[in-house]
C-alpha positions, 0 to 999 in steps of 0.5 A, spaced: 116 070 573 121 067 569 115 063 564 114 071 561 121 072 559 122 065 556 114 065 553 117 072 549 123 068 547 120 062 544 116 067 541 121 070 538 123 063 535 118 062 532 117 067 528 124 068 526 124 060 524 117 062 520 121 068 517 127 064 514 122 059 512 119 065 507 125 067 505 127 060 503 121 059 499 122 066 495 128 063 494 126 056 492 121 059 487 126 064 483 131 058 483 126 053 480 123 059 475 131 059 472 128 054 466 127 055 459 122 052 458 117 058 457 116 061 451 118 068 453 123 069 447 126 076 445 129 079 439 136 082 439 139 085 434 146 088 433 147 092 426 144 087 421 145 081 425 138 078 429 138 073 434 133 070 438 133 069 445 130 065 450 129 068 456 128 065 464 121 066 468 124 070 474 121 077 476 127 080 474 126 078 467 118 080 468 120 087 470 125 087 464 119 084 458 115 090 460 120 095 458 121 092 451 122 095 446 129 099 447 136 101 444 141 101 448 149 103 447 153 098 450 160 098 452 166 094 451 169 090 457 174 085 458 174 082 451 168 077 453 162 082 454 158 088 452 154 092 458 150 098 460 147 101 466 141 102 465 137 107 469 133 103 475 134 097 479 131 090 478 129 085 483 135 080 483 137 074 485 144 073 484 148 066 484 156 066 482 157 066 475 161 060 474 161 057 466 159 063 462 157 061 456 157 065 449 150 068 449 148 069 456 145 075 458 144 077 465 144 083 470 150 085 474 148 088 481 141 091 480 141 095 473 147 093 469 145 089 463 150 084 460 151 081 454 157 076 454 160 074 447 166 069 449 165 063 454 169 064 460 169 062 467 168 067 474 166 068 481 162 075 479 155 074 481 150 076 476 142 075 476 140 070 470 136 073 465 136 068 459 141 066 453 142 068 446 138 061 442 144 061 437 149 065 439 154 064 432 156 071 430 155 074 436 162 075 437 163 078 430 157 082 431 159 085 438 167 086 435 166 094 435 168 097 441 162 100 443 155 098 439 148 099 439 143 093 441 136 093 440 132 089 444 125 087 443 119 082 444 119 077 439 
């Protein structure tokens, strides 16, 4: 009779191990796709200034691209970023922000699109979407308190 509980415990441990391994594989695949080797590009227009952005290849950007084009009235925050609360949730894989660079495009939580225009360091967690290839002039284009930003496929 003692063999049945032991057998059930072993089966449970095997199942738990397989689930953990599958989760590690999913996380690894998501992280490995955070490269700019893909050719997915986006055009970001702020007034008369137009910037090219390179997007990472991950589930979040795939869903974002499917919704392009869109125009957002982005709000100022902290003197270094503009953000917009998107109406729907996206898949996420947040990591500590660390060194944010001007031109980084990220998702905060599961629906807040953030465009950074100054370099800084943070402990907040973001899902990386991509970056503006040449952010020169980005801070000037985003100088207004709130700005209208158009995102479209390139």
